[in-house]
C-alpha positions as CSV (number, residue, x, y, z in Angstrom):
1,M,64.3,75.9,40.5
2,H,65.6,76.8,37.2
3,R,67.6,73.3,37.0
4,S,63.6,71.6,38.3
5,A,62.1,72.6,34.8
6,P,64.0,70.5,32.0
7,R,63.5,67.6,34.3
8,L,59.9,68.2,34.6
9,S,59.5,68.2,31.1
10,R,61.0,64.9,30.3
11,I,59.1,63.1,33.1
12,L,56.2,64.6,31.3
13,A,57.3,63.8,28.1
14,C,57.8,60.2,29.1
15,A,54.8,59.7,30.6
16,A,53.0,60.9,27.5
17,V,54.8,57.3,25.2
18,P,52.9,54.8,27.1
19,L,49.2,56.9,26.8
20,M,49.8,57.1,22.9
21,L,50.4,53.4,23.1
22,V,47.6,52.2,24.9
23,V,45.3,54.4,23.0
24,T,47.3,53.6,19.5
25,G,46.3,49.6,20.9
26,C,42.8,49.9,21.7
27,S,42.1,51.3,18.1
28,S,43.6,48.1,16.9
29,D,41.7,46.0,18.5
30,D,38.0,47.5,17.8
31,G,39.1,47.1,14.1
32,K,40.2,44.0,14.2
33,K,36.7,43.1,16.2
34,D,34.8,44.9,13.1
35,A,36.4,43.2,10.6
36,D,35.9,39.4,12.1
37,A,32.0,40.4,12.8
38,S,32.2,41.4,9.2
39,A,33.2,38.6,7.8
40,S,31.2,36.5,9.8
41,A,28.3,38.1,8.9
42,S,29.4,37.2,4.9
43,A,29.8,33.7,5.9
44,K,26.7,33.0,6.6
45,P,24.6,30.4,4.3
46,T,22.3,32.3,2.0
47,V,18.5,30.7,1.9
48,P,18.0,29.1,-1.7
49,T,14.9,31.0,-3.0
50,V,13.0,29.4,-5.7
51,E,10.2,31.2,-8.1
52,P,6.5,30.7,-6.7
53,A,4.1,28.2,-7.9
54,K,1.8,29.6,-10.7
55,F,-1.3,27.6,-9.0
56,T,-2.2,27.3,-5.4
57,Q,-5.3,25.2,-6.1
58,L,-7.4,22.3,-8.0
59,P,-10.7,22.6,-9.9
60,D,-13.2,20.2,-8.4
61,P,-12.4,17.0,-11.1
62,C,-15.8,15.9,-11.0
63,K,-16.6,19.5,-12.2
64,A,-14.2,20.4,-14.4
65,L,-15.6,19.2,-17.6
66,A,-18.7,20.6,-19.5
67,K,-21.8,18.3,-19.0
68,K,-22.1,17.6,-22.5
69,T,-18.8,16.7,-23.4
70,I,-19.5,13.9,-20.5
71,S,-22.5,12.6,-21.9
72,S,-21.2,12.9,-25.7
73,L,-18.0,10.8,-24.8
74,V,-19.9,8.4,-22.0
75,P,-23.7,8.4,-23.2
76,K,-24.7,5.9,-20.4
77,A,-22.9,7.1,-17.5
78,K,-24.0,5.5,-14.5
79,V,-23.1,8.4,-12.2
80,K,-23.8,11.5,-14.1
81,G,-21.7,13.6,-11.8
82,G,-18.9,11.2,-12.0
83,T,-17.3,9.3,-9.0
84,P,-14.4,11.1,-6.8
85,G,-10.9,9.3,-6.6
86,K,-10.0,9.1,-3.1
87,S,-7.3,11.6,-1.9
88,S,-5.5,12.8,1.5
89,D,-5.7,16.1,0.0
90,V,-8.0,17.2,-2.8
91,Q,-5.8,20.5,-3.4
92,A,-2.6,17.9,-3.9
93,R,-4.1,15.4,-5.7
94,A,-7.5,14.8,-6.7
95,G,-9.4,12.9,-9.7
96,C,-12.8,11.8,-11.0
97,S,-14.4,8.9,-13.4
98,W,-17.2,7.7,-15.1
99,N,-18.3,4.6,-16.8
100,G,-21.1,3.5,-18.5
101,L,-22.5,1.0,-20.8
102,D,-24.4,2.1,-23.8
103,D,-27.1,-1.2,-24.4
104,N,-28.7,-1.3,-28.1
105,G,-30.2,-4.5,-28.2
106,V,-29.5,-6.6,-30.6
107,K,-27.0,-4.3,-32.5
108,G,-24.8,-5.1,-29.4
109,S,-23.5,-2.6,-26.3
110,Q,-20.7,-0.2,-26.3
111,Y,-19.1,0.7,-23.2
112,R,-16.8,3.8,-22.4
113,W,-14.6,4.5,-19.3
114,L,-13.1,8.0,-18.8
115,D,-11.2,9.5,-16.0
116,V,-9.2,12.3,-15.2
117,G,-6.6,13.0,-12.2
118,Y,-5.0,16.2,-11.2
119,T,-1.6,16.6,-9.3
120,R,-0.3,20.1,-7.8
121,F,3.3,20.5,-6.6
122,A,4.5,23.5,-4.1
123,S,7.5,25.3,-4.6
124,D,10.2,23.7,-2.0
125,P,13.3,25.4,-1.6
126,S,14.7,22.0,-0.4
127,L,12.9,20.2,-3.5
128,G,12.7,22.9,-6.7
129,S,10.1,24.7,-8.1
130,G,6.4,23.7,-8.6
131,A,7.0,23.9,-12.4
132,A,10.2,22.0,-12.2
133,R,8.4,19.6,-9.8
134,A,5.5,19.1,-12.0
135,T,7.8,18.7,-15.3
136,E,9.5,16.1,-13.5
137,D,6.2,14.1,-12.9
138,Y,4.8,15.0,-16.4
139,T,7.8,12.8,-17.8
140,K,7.3,9.9,-15.1
141,Q,3.4,9.7,-16.3
142,V,4.2,9.8,-20.1
143,A,6.8,6.9,-19.4
144,K,4.4,5.1,-17.2
145,A,1.3,5.2,-20.0
146,Q,4.1,3.9,-22.8
147,A,4.7,1.2,-20.4
148,T,1.4,-0.4,-20.0
149,E,1.6,-4.0,-19.9
150,D,0.0,-6.0,-23.1
151,A,-0.5,-2.9,-24.8
152,K,-0.7,-3.6,-28.9
153,K,-0.2,-0.6,-31.6
154,L,1.3,1.9,-28.9
155,E,2.1,5.1,-30.6
156,T,2.8,8.3,-28.9
157,T,2.0,12.2,-30.2
158,A,3.0,15.4,-28.8
159,L,-0.1,17.8,-28.2
160,D,-0.5,21.2,-29.1
161,G,-2.2,24.0,-28.1
162,V,-3.2,21.2,-24.5
163,G,-1.2,23.1,-21.4
164,E,2.6,24.1,-21.7
165,Q,3.4,20.4,-22.2
166,A,1.3,17.5,-23.6
167,T,1.2,13.9,-24.9
168,A,-1.3,11.7,-26.2
169,I,-0.3,7.6,-25.9
170,T,-2.7,5.6,-28.0
171,Y,-3.0,1.7,-27.8
172,D,-5.5,-1.7,-28.1
173,L,-5.4,-3.7,-25.0
174,T,-7.7,-6.8,-24.7
175,K,-9.6,-7.0,-21.8
176,T,-12.2,-9.9,-20.8
177,S,-12.1,-11.0,-24.9
178,E,-13.1,-7.9,-26.0
179,D,-10.4,-5.3,-27.8
180,F,-10.5,-1.8,-26.1
181,E,-8.9,1.1,-27.7
182,Y,-7.2,3.2,-25.3
183,A,-6.0,6.8,-26.0
184,T,-4.1,8.5,-22.5
185,V,-3.2,12.4,-22.5
186,V,-0.6,13.5,-20.2
187,A,-0.2,17.5,-19.8
188,R,1.5,20.4,-17.7
189,T,0.3,23.5,-16.8
190,G,2.7,25.4,-14.6
191,N,3.0,23.6,-11.4
192,V,0.1,21.2,-12.4
193,V,-0.3,18.0,-14.0
194,V,-3.1,16.7,-15.4
195,T,-3.8,12.7,-16.5
196,L,-6.4,11.6,-18.3
197,T,-7.5,8.4,-19.7
198,Y,-10.7,7.7,-22.2
199,N,-11.1,4.4,-23.5
200,G,-13.6,2.3,-24.7
201,A,-14.8,-1.3,-26.4
202,G,-17.7,-3.1,-28.4
203,Y,-19.9,-6.1,-26.9
204,A,-22.1,-8.4,-28.1
205,G,-21.0,-8.0,-31.3
206,A,-20.9,-4.6,-31.5
207,K,-17.6,-3.2,-33.2
208,S,-15.1,-1.3,-31.3
209,P,-14.7,2.6,-31.5
210,S,-11.9,3.6,-33.6
211,A,-8.1,4.6,-32.9
212,S,-9.0,8.2,-34.1
213,D,-12.5,8.6,-31.9
214,I,-11.2,7.7,-28.6
215,L,-7.9,9.8,-29.3
216,K,-10.0,12.5,-30.5
217,G,-12.6,12.4,-27.7
218,A,-9.7,12.5,-25.1
219,E,-7.9,15.7,-26.8
220,K,-11.3,17.6,-26.0
221,A,-11.7,16.8,-22.6
222,A,-8.0,17.0,-21.8
223,K,-8.3,20.9,-22.9
224,E,-11.0,21.3,-20.9
225,A,-9.3,19.9,-18.1
226,V,-6.4,21.6,-18.3
227,A,-8.5,24.7,-18.9
228,A,-10.1,24.5,-15.9
229,V,-6.8,24.8,-13.7
230,A,-6.8,28.2,-15.1
231,T,-10.3,28.9,-14.1
232,A,-9.9,27.3,-10.7
233,N,-7.5,30.2,-10.0
234,A,-8.4,33.0,-12.1
235,A,-9.2,35.2,-8.8
236,D,-6.0,34.8,-6.7
237,D,-4.2,37.5,-5.3
238,V,-0.6,38.0,-4.4
239,D,1.0,38.9,-1.2
240,S,3.6,41.0,0.3
241,A,6.0,38.1,-0.3
242,G,5.0,37.2,-4.1
243,T,2.8,34.0,-3.0
244,K,-0.2,33.4,-4.3
245,V,-3.2,33.5,-2.2
246,P,-6.2,31.9,-3.0
247,S,-9.0,33.9,-3.9
248,K,-12.3,33.9,-1.4
249,G,-15.7,32.9,-1.8
250,K,-14.9,30.4,-4.4
251,S,-17.8,27.3,-3.9
252,S,-16.1,25.0,-6.5
253,T,-12.8,24.2,-4.8
254,A,-11.3,24.5,-1.6
255,P,-9.2,26.8,0.0
256,D,-4.7,25.7,-0.3
257,T,-4.2,23.4,2.4
258,T,-0.5,24.8,2.3
259,S,-1.1,28.0,3.7
260,S,0.3,28.5,6.7
261,K,-2.0,31.5,8.1
262,A,-4.7,30.2,10.4
263,P,-8.0,31.3,9.8
264,S,-9.4,34.5,10.9
265,K,-11.7,34.5,14.0
266,S,-15.3,36.3,12.8
267,T,-15.8,39.0,15.5
268,A,-19.9,39.0,14.6
269,K,-22.3,38.1,16.9
270,P,-25.4,35.7,16.2
271,R,-28.9,36.9,15.8
272,T,-31.3,36.1,18.5
């Protein structure tokens, strides 16, 4: 009996060694799996973020300018309320124009044309922020005006107090045997580009308007057109994600078509 005790101790000791190895091996595998999972999680590509667009909607271009401004710049407008331009999405691109001939009999006639256009750019992770995209388009629109075919006496002037950026391009252009004075103002406010063109000519012996008068009128109208953007978005709210949500109850502008939220259904019952 006394000889079997040491033998039993040796057997138990030998049996304990494989058990410790098994436990140690399991702990090592679990640590490796955790490390692999952590590395995999950190290796996932990050989703690029862009600054939310400042403006979510455009004003009604035919109501953006004061009535007295229109009557002053286009005295005998054919359509006093303006003619809206064609657009598949008036919250992304919209425009309006006025034109008219002021007939003064034997003293000749004065023709005037005025148009305003808006382009709004949304922020997109793959394309950039709305402001950056608008800045790029602003540069393109200035270059487009500067490249007007057959333009004479073309001058480019930077304007202050018209949005965040503004440039005026003035030039002469001969059409229908008459000399027209042109002024195009391109302005950017946030993620919106405003392009306004004003031109005029004298007919039947009447003297054409001066370049300074045309530029003065275009600049005045451009300031109003830019201010209308802020007015249209004045009551916008910001949701939990920091995205501007168009305010409710605006009659002058349509809701933002870029919103992914579906309109809620009314639960009110019709009156009988």
